[in-house]
mmCIF file as Biopython writes it, N, C-alpha, C and O atoms, coordinates in Angstrom:
data_model
#
loop_
_atom_site.group_PDB
_atom_site.id
_atom_site.type_symbol
_atom_site.label_atom_id
_atom_site.label_alt_id
_atom_site.label_comp_id
_atom_site.label_asym_id
_atom_site.label_entity_id
_atom_site.label_seq_id
_atom_site.pdbx_PDB_ins_code
_atom_site.Cartn_x
_atom_site.Cartn_y
_atom_site.Cartn_z
_atom_site.occupancy
_atom_site.B_iso_or_equiv
_atom_site.auth_seq_id
_atom_site.auth_asym_id
_atom_site.pdbx_PDB_model_num
ATOM 1   N N  . UNK A ? 1  ? 0.853   -1.184  0.000  1.0 0.0 1  A 1 
ATOM 2   C CA . UNK A ? 1  ? 0.000   0.000   0.000  1.0 0.0 1  A 1 
ATOM 3   C C  . UNK A ? 1  ? 0.886   1.231   0.000  1.0 0.0 1  A 1 
ATOM 4   O O  . UNK A ? 1  ? 2.001   1.218   0.522  1.0 0.0 1  A 1 
ATOM 5   N N  . UNK A ? 2  ? 0.375   2.277   -0.588 1.0 0.0 2  A 1 
ATOM 6   C CA . UNK A ? 2  ? 1.130   3.525   -0.666 1.0 0.0 2  A 1 
ATOM 7   C C  . UNK A ? 2  ? 1.350   4.134   0.715  1.0 0.0 2  A 1 
ATOM 8   O O  . UNK A ? 2  ? 0.594   3.888   1.655  1.0 0.0 2  A 1 
ATOM 9   N N  . UNK A ? 3  ? 2.400   4.929   0.805  1.0 0.0 3  A 1 
ATOM 10  C CA . UNK A ? 3  ? 2.697   5.622   2.052  1.0 0.0 3  A 1 
ATOM 11  C C  . UNK A ? 3  ? 1.564   6.606   2.363  1.0 0.0 3  A 1 
ATOM 12  O O  . UNK A ? 3  ? 1.002   7.224   1.458  1.0 0.0 3  A 1 
ATOM 13  N N  . UNK A ? 4  ? 1.240   6.742   3.640  1.0 0.0 4  A 1 
ATOM 14  C CA . UNK A ? 4  ? 0.192   7.650   4.057  1.0 0.0 4  A 1 
ATOM 15  C C  . UNK A ? 4  ? -1.151  6.971   4.265  1.0 0.0 4  A 1 
ATOM 16  O O  . UNK A ? 4  ? -2.133  7.629   4.607  1.0 0.0 4  A 1 
ATOM 17  N N  . UNK A ? 5  ? -1.202  5.644   4.059  1.0 0.0 5  A 1 
ATOM 18  C CA . UNK A ? 5  ? -2.426  4.878   4.262  1.0 0.0 5  A 1 
ATOM 19  C C  . UNK A ? 5  ? -2.207  3.891   5.388  1.0 0.0 5  A 1 
ATOM 20  O O  . UNK A ? 5  ? -1.100  3.382   5.566  1.0 0.0 5  A 1 
ATOM 21  N N  . UNK A ? 6  ? -3.252  3.617   6.148  1.0 0.0 6  A 1 
ATOM 22  C CA . UNK A ? 6  ? -3.141  2.713   7.293  1.0 0.0 6  A 1 
ATOM 23  C C  . UNK A ? 6  ? -4.258  1.667   7.243  1.0 0.0 6  A 1 
ATOM 24  O O  . UNK A ? 6  ? -5.411  1.980   6.947  1.0 0.0 6  A 1 
ATOM 25  N N  . UNK A ? 7  ? -3.889  0.418   7.541  1.0 0.0 7  A 1 
ATOM 26  C CA . UNK A ? 7  ? -4.890  -0.643  7.584  1.0 0.0 7  A 1 
ATOM 27  C C  . UNK A ? 7  ? -5.703  -0.499  8.861  1.0 0.0 7  A 1 
ATOM 28  O O  . UNK A ? 7  ? -5.147  -0.408  9.956  1.0 0.0 7  A 1 
ATOM 29  N N  . UNK A ? 8  ? -7.024  -0.480  8.711  1.0 0.0 8  A 1 
ATOM 30  C CA . UNK A ? 8  ? -7.888  -0.306  9.879  1.0 0.0 8  A 1 
ATOM 31  C C  . UNK A ? 8  ? -8.805  -1.494  10.113 1.0 0.0 8  A 1 
ATOM 32  O O  . UNK A ? 8  ? -9.423  -1.607  11.171 1.0 0.0 8  A 1 
ATOM 33  N N  . UNK A ? 9  ? -8.896  -2.385  9.119  1.0 0.0 9  A 1 
ATOM 34  C CA . UNK A ? 9  ? -9.833  -3.499  9.255  1.0 0.0 9  A 1 
ATOM 35  C C  . UNK A ? 9  ? -9.379  -4.643  8.367  1.0 0.0 9  A 1 
ATOM 36  O O  . UNK A ? 9  ? -8.848  -4.432  7.277  1.0 0.0 9  A 1 
ATOM 37  N N  . UNK A ? 10 ? -9.597  -5.858  8.852  1.0 0.0 10 A 1 
ATOM 38  C CA . UNK A ? 10 ? -9.238  -7.048  8.092  1.0 0.0 10 A 1 
ATOM 39  C C  . UNK A ? 10 ? -10.207 -8.166  8.462  1.0 0.0 10 A 1 
ATOM 40  O O  . UNK A ? 10 ? -10.463 -8.405  9.642  1.0 0.0 10 A 1 
ATOM 41  N N  . UNK A ? 11 ? -10.745 -8.851  7.454  1.0 0.0 11 A 1 
ATOM 42  C CA . UNK A ? 11 ? -11.678 -9.945  7.694  1.0 0.0 11 A 1 
ATOM 43  C C  . UNK A ? 11 ? -11.681 -10.887 6.503  1.0 0.0 11 A 1 
ATOM 44  O O  . UNK A ? 11 ? -11.214 -10.544 5.416  1.0 0.0 11 A 1 
ATOM 45  N N  . UNK A ? 12 ? -12.211 -12.072 6.725  1.0 0.0 12 A 1 
ATOM 46  C CA . UNK A ? 12 ? -12.356 -13.015 5.619  1.0 0.0 12 A 1 
ATOM 47  C C  . UNK A ? 12 ? -13.803 -13.053 5.125  1.0 0.0 12 A 1 
ATOM 48  O O  . UNK A ? 12 ? -14.162 -13.900 4.307  1.0 0.0 12 A 1 
ATOM 49  N N  . UNK A ? 13 ? -14.634 -12.129 5.628  1.0 0.0 13 A 1 
ATOM 50  C CA . UNK A ? 13 ? -16.055 -12.085 5.272  1.0 0.0 13 A 1 
ATOM 51  C C  . UNK A ? 13 ? -16.345 -10.867 4.382  1.0 0.0 13 A 1 
ATOM 52  O O  . UNK A ? 13 ? -16.371 -9.737  4.870  1.0 0.0 13 A 1 
ATOM 53  N N  . UNK A ? 14 ? -16.561 -11.094 3.086  1.0 0.0 14 A 1 
ATOM 54  C CA . UNK A ? 14 ? -16.780 -9.984  2.152  1.0 0.0 14 A 1 
ATOM 55  C C  . UNK A ? 14 ? -17.958 -9.075  2.519  1.0 0.0 14 A 1 
ATOM 56  O O  . UNK A ? 14 ? -17.907 -7.873  2.261  1.0 0.0 14 A 1 
ATOM 57  N N  . UNK A ? 15 ? -19.012 -9.630  3.114  1.0 0.0 15 A 1 
ATOM 58  C CA . UNK A ? 15 ? -20.169 -8.792  3.460  1.0 0.0 15 A 1 
ATOM 59  C C  . UNK A ? 15 ? -19.817 -7.771  4.539  1.0 0.0 15 A 1 
ATOM 60  O O  . UNK A ? 15 ? -20.367 -6.669  4.545  1.0 0.0 15 A 1 
ATOM 61  N N  . UNK A ? 16 ? -18.906 -8.122  5.457  1.0 0.0 16 A 1 
ATOM 62  C CA . UNK A ? 16 ? -18.488 -7.167  6.487  1.0 0.0 16 A 1 
ATOM 63  C C  . UNK A ? 16 ? -17.664 -6.031  5.885  1.0 0.0 16 A 1 
ATOM 64  O O  . UNK A ? 16 ? -17.749 -4.886  6.328  1.0 0.0 16 A 1 
ATOM 65  N N  . UNK A ? 17 ? -16.874 -6.360  4.879  1.0 0.0 17 A 1 
ATOM 66  C CA . UNK A ? 17 ? -16.083 -5.335  4.191  1.0 0.0 17 A 1 
ATOM 67  C C  . UNK A ? 17 ? -17.027 -4.314  3.558  1.0 0.0 17 A 1 
ATOM 68  O O  . UNK A ? 17 ? -16.792 -3.109  3.646  1.0 0.0 17 A 1 
ATOM 69  N N  . UNK A ? 18 ? -18.083 -4.792  2.927  1.0 0.0 18 A 1 
ATOM 70  C CA . UNK A ? 18 ? -19.057 -3.887  2.305  1.0 0.0 18 A 1 
ATOM 71  C C  . UNK A ? 18 ? -19.713 -2.982  3.335  1.0 0.0 18 A 1 
ATOM 72  O O  . UNK A ? 18 ? -19.891 -1.788  3.093  1.0 0.0 18 A 1 
ATOM 73  N N  . UNK A ? 19 ? -20.072 -3.546  4.482  1.0 0.0 19 A 1 
ATOM 74  C CA . UNK A ? 19 ? -20.707 -2.762  5.544  1.0 0.0 19 A 1 
ATOM 75  C C  . UNK A ? 19 ? -19.758 -1.695  6.068  1.0 0.0 19 A 1 
ATOM 76  O O  . UNK A ? 19 ? -20.148 -0.536  6.214  1.0 0.0 19 A 1 
ATOM 77  N N  . UNK A ? 20 ? -18.519 -2.075  6.353  1.0 0.0 20 A 1 
ATOM 78  C CA . UNK A ? 20 ? -17.538 -1.120  6.884  1.0 0.0 20 A 1 
ATOM 79  C C  . UNK A ? 20 ? -17.286 -0.002  5.878  1.0 0.0 20 A 1 
ATOM 80  O O  . UNK A ? 20 ? -17.257 1.171   6.251  1.0 0.0 20 A 1 
ATOM 81  N N  . UNK A ? 21 ? -17.104 -0.354  4.611  1.0 0.0 21 A 1 
ATOM 82  C CA . UNK A ? 21 ? -16.841 0.668   3.597  1.0 0.0 21 A 1 
ATOM 83  C C  . UNK A ? 21 ? -18.027 1.619   3.447  1.0 0.0 21 A 1 
ATOM 84  O O  . UNK A ? 21 ? -17.835 2.815   3.228  1.0 0.0 21 A 1 
ATOM 85  N N  . UNK A ? 22 ? -19.232 1.107   3.562  1.0 0.0 22 A 1 
ATOM 86  C CA . UNK A ? 22 ? -20.423 1.959   3.470  1.0 0.0 22 A 1 
ATOM 87  C C  . UNK A ? 22 ? -20.486 2.924   4.654  1.0 0.0 22 A 1 
ATOM 88  O O  . UNK A ? 22 ? -20.800 4.101   4.475  1.0 0.0 22 A 1 
ATOM 89  N N  . UNK A ? 23 ? -20.196 2.444   5.845  1.0 0.0 23 A 1 
ATOM 90  C CA . UNK A ? 23 ? -20.176 3.309   7.033  1.0 0.0 23 A 1 
ATOM 91  C C  . UNK A ? 23 ? -19.131 4.406   6.878  1.0 0.0 23 A 1 
ATOM 92  O O  . UNK A ? 23 ? -19.389 5.567   7.196  1.0 0.0 23 A 1 
ATOM 93  N N  . UNK A ? 24 ? -17.963 4.039   6.395  1.0 0.0 24 A 1 
ATOM 94  C CA . UNK A ? 24 ? -16.906 5.037   6.180  1.0 0.0 24 A 1 
ATOM 95  C C  . UNK A ? 24 ? -17.334 6.069   5.139  1.0 0.0 24 A 1 
ATOM 96  O O  . UNK A ? 24 ? -17.125 7.267   5.331  1.0 0.0 24 A 1 
ATOM 97  N N  . UNK A ? 25 ? -17.931 5.610   4.041  1.0 0.0 25 A 1 
ATOM 98  C CA . UNK A ? 25 ? -18.371 6.524   2.984  1.0 0.0 25 A 1 
ATOM 99  C C  . UNK A ? 25 ? -19.439 7.489   3.496  1.0 0.0 25 A 1 
ATOM 100 O O  . UNK A ? 25 ? -19.434 8.668   3.144  1.0 0.0 25 A 1 
ATOM 101 N N  . UNK A ? 26 ? -20.349 6.991   4.322  1.0 0.0 26 A 1 
ATOM 102 C CA . UNK A ? 26 ? -21.396 7.842   4.895  1.0 0.0 26 A 1 
ATOM 103 C C  . UNK A ? 26 ? -20.806 8.946   5.771  1.0 0.0 26 A 1 
ATOM 104 O O  . UNK A ? 26 ? -21.437 9.981   5.985  1.0 0.0 26 A 1 
ATOM 105 N N  . UNK A ? 27 ? -19.607 8.724   6.269  1.0 0.0 27 A 1 
ATOM 106 C CA . UNK A ? 27 ? -18.926 9.699   7.122  1.0 0.0 27 A 1 
ATOM 107 C C  . UNK A ? 27 ? -17.806 10.418  6.377  1.0 0.0 27 A 1 
ATOM 108 O O  . UNK A ? 27 ? -16.905 10.989  6.991  1.0 0.0 27 A 1 
ATOM 109 N N  . UNK A ? 28 ? -17.874 10.385  5.052  1.0 0.0 28 A 1 
ATOM 110 C CA . UNK A ? 28 ? -16.919 11.082  4.174  1.0 0.0 28 A 1 
ATOM 111 C C  . UNK A ? 28 ? -15.471 10.668  4.404  1.0 0.0 28 A 1 
ATOM 112 O O  . UNK A ? 28 ? -14.561 11.496  4.357  1.0 0.0 28 A 1 
ATOM 113 N N  . UNK A ? 29 ? -15.270 9.382   4.651  1.0 0.0 29 A 1 
ATOM 114 C CA . UNK A ? 29 ? -13.915 8.844   4.817  1.0 0.0 29 A 1 
ATOM 115 C C  . UNK A ? 29 ? -13.620 7.952   3.621  1.0 0.0 29 A 1 
ATOM 116 O O  . UNK A ? 29 ? -14.311 6.961   3.379  1.0 0.0 29 A 1 
ATOM 117 N N  . UNK A ? 30 ? -12.593 8.317   2.884  1.0 0.0 30 A 1 
ATOM 118 C CA . UNK A ? 30 ? -12.177 7.544   1.717  1.0 0.0 30 A 1 
ATOM 119 C C  . UNK A ? 30 ? -11.495 6.254   2.172  1.0 0.0 30 A 1 
ATOM 120 O O  . UNK A ? 30 ? -10.661 6.270   3.078  1.0 0.0 30 A 1 
ATOM 121 N N  . UNK A ? 31 ? -11.852 5.148   1.542  1.0 0.0 31 A 1 
ATOM 122 C CA . UNK A ? 31 ? -11.230 3.872   1.902  1.0 0.0 31 A 1 
ATOM 123 C C  . UNK A ? 31 ? -10.862 3.097   0.644  1.0 0.0 31 A 1 
ATOM 124 O O  . UNK A ? 31 ? -11.407 3.316   -0.438 1.0 0.0 31 A 1 
ATOM 125 N N  . UNK A ? 32 ? -9.913  2.180   0.830  1.0 0.0 32 A 1 
ATOM 126 C CA . UNK A ? 32 ? -9.446  1.319   -0.255 1.0 0.0 32 A 1 
ATOM 127 C C  . UNK A ? 32 ? -9.481  -0.116  0.251  1.0 0.0 32 A 1 
ATOM 128 O O  . UNK A ? 32 ? -9.055  -0.409  1.368  1.0 0.0 32 A 1 
ATOM 129 N N  . UNK A ? 33 ? -9.990  -0.993  -0.582 1.0 0.0 33 A 1 
ATOM 130 C CA . UNK A ? 33 ? -10.090 -2.420  -0.253 1.0 0.0 33 A 1 
ATOM 131 C C  . UNK A ? 33 ? -8.958  -3.165  -0.949 1.0 0.0 33 A 1 
ATOM 132 O O  . UNK A ? 33 ? -8.740  -2.994  -2.148 1.0 0.0 33 A 1 
ATOM 133 N N  . UNK A ? 34 ? -8.240  -3.991  -0.195 1.0 0.0 34 A 1 
ATOM 134 C CA . UNK A ? 34 ? -7.188  -4.835  -0.756 1.0 0.0 34 A 1 
ATOM 135 C C  . UNK A ? 34 ? -7.571  -6.283  -0.487 1.0 0.0 34 A 1 
ATOM 136 O O  . UNK A ? 34 ? -7.590  -6.735  0.658  1.0 0.0 34 A 1 
ATOM 137 N N  . UNK A ? 35 ? -7.873  -6.998  -1.561 1.0 0.0 35 A 1 
ATOM 138 C CA . UNK A ? 35 ? -8.331  -8.372  -1.452 1.0 0.0 35 A 1 
ATOM 139 C C  . UNK A ? 35 ? -7.140  -9.317  -1.517 1.0 0.0 35 A 1 
ATOM 140 O O  . UNK A ? 35 ? -6.483  -9.428  -2.552 1.0 0.0 35 A 1 
ATOM 141 N N  . UNK A ? 36 ? -6.865  -9.993  -0.413 1.0 0.0 36 A 1 
ATOM 142 C CA . UNK A ? 36 ? -5.753  -10.946 -0.339 1.0 0.0 36 A 1 
ATOM 143 C C  . UNK A ? 36 ? -6.271  -12.378 -0.262 1.0 0.0 36 A 1 
ATOM 144 O O  . UNK A ? 36 ? -5.550  -13.290 0.142  1.0 0.0 36 A 1 
ATOM 145 N N  . UNK A ? 37 ? -7.533  -12.563 -0.655 1.0 0.0 37 A 1 
ATOM 146 C CA . UNK A ? 37 ? -8.129  -13.901 -0.650 1.0 0.0 37 A 1 
ATOM 147 C C  . UNK A ? 37 ? -7.615  -14.691 -1.847 1.0 0.0 37 A 1 
ATOM 148 O O  . UNK A ? 37 ? -7.456  -14.151 -2.942 1.0 0.0 37 A 1 
ATOM 149 N N  . UNK A ? 38 ? -7.364  -15.946 -1.629 1.0 0.0 38 A 1 
ATOM 150 C CA . UNK A ? 38 ? -6.957  -16.851 -2.691 1.0 0.0 38 A 1 
ATOM 151 C C  . UNK A ? 38 ? -8.179  -17.158 -3.554 1.0 0.0 38 A 1 
ATOM 152 O O  . UNK A ? 38 ? -9.216  -17.567 -3.033 1.0 0.0 38 A 1 
ATOM 153 N N  . UNK A ? 39 ? -8.067  -16.970 -4.844 1.0 0.0 39 A 1 
ATOM 154 C CA . UNK A ? 39 ? -9.226  -17.143 -5.726 1.0 0.0 39 A 1 
ATOM 155 C C  . UNK A ? 39 ? -9.617  -18.605 -5.910 1.0 0.0 39 A 1 
ATOM 156 O O  . UNK A ? 39 ? -10.766 -18.894 -6.243 1.0 0.0 39 A 1 
ATOM 157 N N  . UNK A ? 40 ? -8.700  -19.516 -5.703 1.0 0.0 40 A 1 
ATOM 158 C CA . UNK A ? 40 ? -8.994  -20.936 -5.899 1.0 0.0 40 A 1 
ATOM 159 C C  . UNK A ? 40 ? -9.531  -21.570 -4.617 1.0 0.0 40 A 1 
ATOM 160 O O  . UNK A ? 40 ? -10.562 -22.242 -4.636 1.0 0.0 40 A 1 
ATOM 161 N N  . UNK A ? 41 ? -8.838  -21.355 -3.516 1.0 0.0 41 A 1 
ATOM 162 C CA . UNK A ? 41 ? -9.191  -22.016 -2.264 1.0 0.0 41 A 1 
ATOM 163 C C  . UNK A ? 41 ? -10.094 -21.183 -1.363 1.0 0.0 41 A 1 
ATOM 164 O O  . UNK A ? 41 ? -10.706 -21.723 -0.441 1.0 0.0 41 A 1 
ATOM 165 N N  . UNK A ? 42 ? -10.189 -19.888 -1.609 1.0 0.0 42 A 1 
ATOM 166 C CA . UNK A ? 42 ? -11.104 -19.036 -0.862 1.0 0.0 42 A 1 
ATOM 167 C C  . UNK A ? 42 ? -10.687 -18.693 0.549  1.0 0.0 42 A 1 
ATOM 168 O O  . UNK A ? 42 ? -11.532 -18.301 1.354  1.0 0.0 42 A 1 
ATOM 169 N N  . UNK A ? 43 ? -9.416  -18.825 0.877  1.0 0.0 43 A 1 
ATOM 170 C CA . UNK A ? 43 ? -8.994  -18.406 2.209  1.0 0.0 43 A 1 
ATOM 171 C C  . UNK A ? 43 ? -8.136  -17.155 2.090  1.0 0.0 43 A 1 
ATOM 172 O O  . UNK A ? 43 ? -7.634  -16.831 1.014  1.0 0.0 43 A 1 
ATOM 173 N N  . UNK A ? 44 ? -7.977  -16.463 3.202  1.0 0.0 44 A 1 
ATOM 174 C CA . UNK A ? 44 ? -7.233  -15.207 3.219  1.0 0.0 44 A 1 
ATOM 175 C C  . UNK A ? 44 ? -8.162  -14.080 3.633  1.0 0.0 44 A 1 
ATOM 176 O O  . UNK A ? 44 ? -9.363  -14.283 3.811  1.0 0.0 44 A 1 
ATOM 177 N N  . UNK A ? 45 ? -7.606  -12.913 3.782  1.0 0.0 45 A 1 
ATOM 178 C CA . UNK A ? 45 ? -8.365  -11.770 4.277  1.0 0.0 45 A 1 
ATOM 179 C C  . UNK A ? 45 ? -8.524  -10.684 3.232  1.0 0.0 45 A 1 
ATOM 180 O O  . UNK A ? 45 ? -7.790  -10.616 2.246  1.0 0.0 45 A 1 
ATOM 181 N N  . UNK A ? 46 ? -9.504  -9.841  3.483  1.0 0.0 46 A 1 
ATOM 182 C CA . UNK A ? 46 ? -9.697  -8.610  2.728  1.0 0.0 46 A 1 
ATOM 183 C C  . UNK A ? 46 ? -9.411  -7.486  3.712  1.0 0.0 46 A 1 
ATOM 184 O O  . UNK A ? 46 ? -9.962  -7.467  4.812  1.0 0.0 46 A 1 
ATOM 185 N N  . UNK A ? 47 ? -8.556  -6.554  3.323  1.0 0.0 47 A 1 
ATOM 186 C CA . UNK A ? 47 ? -8.154  -5.472  4.216  1.0 0.0 47 A 1 
ATOM 187 C C  . UNK A ? 47 ? -8.726  -4.147  3.726  1.0 0.0 47 A 1 
ATOM 188 O O  . UNK A ? 47 ? -8.906  -3.931  2.527  1.0 0.0 47 A 1 
ATOM 189 N N  . UNK A ? 48 ? -9.006  -3.268  4.684  1.0 0.0 48 A 1 
ATOM 190 C CA . UNK A ? 48 ? -9.469  -1.922  4.360  1.0 0.0 48 A 1 
ATOM 191 C C  . UNK A ? 48 ? -8.433  -0.938  4.876  1.0 0.0 48 A 1 
ATOM 192 O O  . UNK A ? 48 ? -7.992  -1.010  6.023  1.0 0.0 48 A 1 
ATOM 193 N N  . UNK A ? 49 ? -8.057  -0.013  3.993  1.0 0.0 49 A 1 
ATOM 194 C CA . UNK A ? 49 ? -7.088  1.024   4.325  1.0 0.0 49 A 1 
ATOM 195 C C  . UNK A ? 49 ? -7.752  2.391   4.215  1.0 0.0 49 A 1 
ATOM 196 O O  . UNK A ? 49 ? -8.611  2.612   3.361  1.0 0.0 49 A 1 
ATOM 197 N N  . UNK A ? 50 ? -7.338  3.307   5.096  1.0 0.0 50 A 1 
ATOM 198 C CA . UNK A ? 50 ? -7.769  4.705   5.029  1.0 0.0 50 A 1 
ATOM 199 C C  . UNK A ? 50 ? -6.524  5.577   5.163  1.0 0.0 50 A 1 
ATOM 200 O O  . UNK A ? 50 ? -5.457  5.108   5.560  1.0 0.0 50 A 1 
ATOM 201 N N  . UNK A ? 51 ? -6.681  6.844   4.828  1.0 0.0 51 A 1 
ATOM 202 C CA . UNK A ? 51 ? -5.567  7.776   5.008  1.0 0.0 51 A 1 
ATOM 203 C C  . UNK A ? 51 ? -5.243  7.872   6.491  1.0 0.0 51 A 1 
ATOM 204 O O  . UNK A ? 51 ? -6.129  7.756   7.338  1.0 0.0 51 A 1 
ATOM 205 N N  . UNK A ? 52 ? -3.978  8.083   6.797  1.0 0.0 52 A 1 
ATOM 206 C CA . UNK A ? 52 ? -3.523  8.077   8.198  1.0 0.0 52 A 1 
ATOM 207 C C  . UNK A ? 52 ? -4.349  8.990   9.092  1.0 0.0 52 A 1 
ATOM 208 O O  . UNK A ? 52 ? -4.672  8.620   10.220 1.0 0.0 52 A 1 
ATOM 209 N N  . UNK A ? 53 ? -4.697  10.186  8.599  1.0 0.0 53 A 1 
ATOM 210 C CA . UNK A ? 53 ? -5.440  11.135  9.434  1.0 0.0 53 A 1 
ATOM 211 C C  . UNK A ? 53 ? -6.869  10.667  9.720  1.0 0.0 53 A 1 
ATOM 212 O O  . UNK A ? 53 ? -7.519  11.185  10.628 1.0 0.0 53 A 1 
ATOM 213 N N  . UNK A ? 54 ? -7.363  9.682   8.943  1.0 0.0 54 A 1 
ATOM 214 C CA . UNK A ? 54 ? -8.707  9.160   9.163  1.0 0.0 54 A 1 
ATOM 215 C C  . UNK A ? 54 ? -8.726  7.853   9.946  1.0 0.0 54 A 1 
ATOM 216 O O  . UNK A ? 54 ? -9.800  7.301   10.183 1.0 0.0 54 A 1 
ATOM 217 N N  . UNK A ? 55 ? -7.581  7.351   10.347 1.0 0.0 55 A 1 
ATOM 218 C CA . UNK A ? 55 ? -7.496  6.036   10.987 1.0 0.0 55 A 1 
ATOM 219 C C  . UNK A ? 55 ? -8.235  5.993   12.327 1.0 0.0 55 A 1 
ATOM 220 O O  . UNK A ? 55 ? -9.015  5.072   12.566 1.0 0.0 55 A 1 
ATOM 221 N N  . UNK A ? 56 ? -8.006  6.957   13.187 1.0 0.0 56 A 1 
ATOM 222 C CA . UNK A ? 56 ? -8.647  6.933   14.512 1.0 0.0 56 A 1 
ATOM 223 C C  . UNK A ? 56 ? -10.163 7.081   14.399 1.0 0.0 56 A 1 
ATOM 224 O O  . UNK A ? 56 ? -10.887 6.279   14.991 1.0 0.0 56 A 1 
ATOM 225 N N  . UNK A ? 57 ? -10.678 8.077   13.661 1.0 0.0 57 A 1 
ATOM 226 C CA . UNK A ? 57 ? -12.138 8.169   13.546 1.0 0.0 57 A 1 
ATOM 227 C C  . UNK A ? 57 ? -12.752 6.925   12.887 1.0 0.0 57 A 1 
ATOM 228 O O  . UNK A ? 57 ? -13.870 6.536   13.224 1.0 0.0 57 A 1 
ATOM 229 N N  . UNK A ? 58 ? -12.038 6.313   11.966 1.0 0.0 58 A 1 
ATOM 230 C CA . UNK A ? 58 ? -12.534 5.102   11.307 1.0 0.0 58 A 1 
ATOM 231 C C  . UNK A ? 58 ? -12.657 3.952   12.293 1.0 0.0 58 A 1 
ATOM 232 O O  . UNK A ? 58 ? -13.652 3.228   12.291 1.0 0.0 58 A 1 
ATOM 233 N N  . UNK A ? 59 ? -11.656 3.787   13.124 1.0 0.0 59 A 1 
ATOM 234 C CA . UNK A ? 59 ? -11.694 2.716   14.126 1.0 0.0 59 A 1 
ATOM 235 C C  . UNK A ? 59 ? -12.819 2.941   15.131 1.0 0.0 59 A 1 
ATOM 236 O O  . UNK A ? 59 ? -13.457 1.989   15.579 1.0 0.0 59 A 1 
ATOM 237 N N  . UNK A ? 60 ? -13.057 4.191   15.480 1.0 0.0 60 A 1 
ATOM 238 C CA . UNK A ? 60 ? -14.158 4.521   16.405 1.0 0.0 60 A 1 
ATOM 239 C C  . UNK A ? 60 ? -15.493 4.130   15.767 1.0 0.0 60 A 1 
ATOM 240 O O  . UNK A ? 60 ? -16.342 3.531   16.427 1.0 0.0 60 A 1 
ATOM 241 N N  . UNK A ? 61 ? -15.679 4.462   14.496 1.0 0.0 61 A 1 
ATOM 242 C CA . UNK A ? 61 ? -16.921 4.109   13.797 1.0 0.0 61 A 1 
ATOM 243 C C  . UNK A ? 61 ? -17.110 2.601   13.741 1.0 0.0 61 A 1 
ATOM 244 O O  . UNK A ? 61 ? -18.216 2.101   13.944 1.0 0.0 61 A 1 
ATOM 245 N N  . UNK A ? 62 ? -16.039 1.883   13.467 1.0 0.0 62 A 1 
ATOM 246 C CA . UNK A ? 62 ? -16.111 0.417   13.405 1.0 0.0 62 A 1 
ATOM 247 C C  . UNK A ? 62 ? -16.489 -0.147  14.778 1.0 0.0 62 A 1 
ATOM 248 O O  . UNK A ? 62 ? -17.330 -1.040  14.880 1.0 0.0 62 A 1 
ATOM 249 N N  . UNK A ? 63 ? -15.871 0.374   15.810 1.0 0.0 63 A 1 
ATOM 250 C CA . UNK A ? 63 ? -16.153 -0.103  17.165 1.0 0.0 63 A 1 
ATOM 251 C C  . UNK A ? 63 ? -17.586 0.245   17.583 1.0 0.0 63 A 1 
ATOM 252 O O  . UNK A ? 63 ? -18.266 -0.580  18.193 1.0 0.0 63 A 1 
ATOM 253 N N  . UNK A ? 64 ? -18.046 1.446   17.264 1.0 0.0 64 A 1 
ATOM 254 C CA . UNK A ? 64 ? -19.406 1.854   17.615 1.0 0.0 64 A 1 
ATOM 255 C C  . UNK A ? 64 ? -20.454 0.979   16.942 1.0 0.0 64 A 1 
ATOM 256 O O  . UNK A ? 64 ? -21.550 0.799   17.473 1.0 0.0 64 A 1 
ATOM 257 N N  . UNK A ? 65 ? -20.122 0.439   15.781 1.0 0.0 65 A 1 
ATOM 258 C CA . UNK A ? 65 ? -21.049 -0.408  15.030 1.0 0.0 65 A 1 
ATOM 259 C C  . UNK A ? 65 ? -20.807 -1.899  15.273 1.0 0.0 65 A 1 
ATOM 260 O O  . UNK A ? 65 ? -21.354 -2.749  14.571 1.0 0.0 65 A 1 
ATOM 261 N N  . UNK A ? 66 ? -19.986 -2.201  16.269 1.0 0.0 66 A 1 
ATOM 262 C CA . UNK A ? 66 ? -19.700 -3.595  16.671 1.0 0.0 66 A 1 
ATOM 263 C C  . UNK A ? 66 ? -19.248 -4.482  15.515 1.0 0.0 66 A 1 
ATOM 264 O O  . UNK A ? 66 ? -19.690 -5.622  15.371 1.0 0.0 66 A 1 
ATOM 265 N N  . UNK A ? 67 ? -18.363 -3.933  14.705 1.0 0.0 67 A 1 
ATOM 266 C CA . UNK A ? 67 ? -17.837 -4.699  13.582 1.0 0.0 67 A 1 
ATOM 267 C C  . UNK A ? 67 ? -16.403 -5.091  13.885 1.0 0.0 67 A 1 
ATOM 268 O O  . UNK A ? 67 ? -15.757 -5.748  13.068 1.0 0.0 67 A 1 
#
């Protein structure tokens, strides 16, 4: 990932990634999804990155929504 971005969330459940990204978008926080899942075997995680200055508010939103 490029410098200035921080990983704030990681899961193996694609539906949770969609929920987290939607919550971030609703709060005007830009996010990037990095899919590290194996396409054949289906294991691995999907990570969400935000700009460093948005990392703390993003984590608060995730925690408030019990994700």
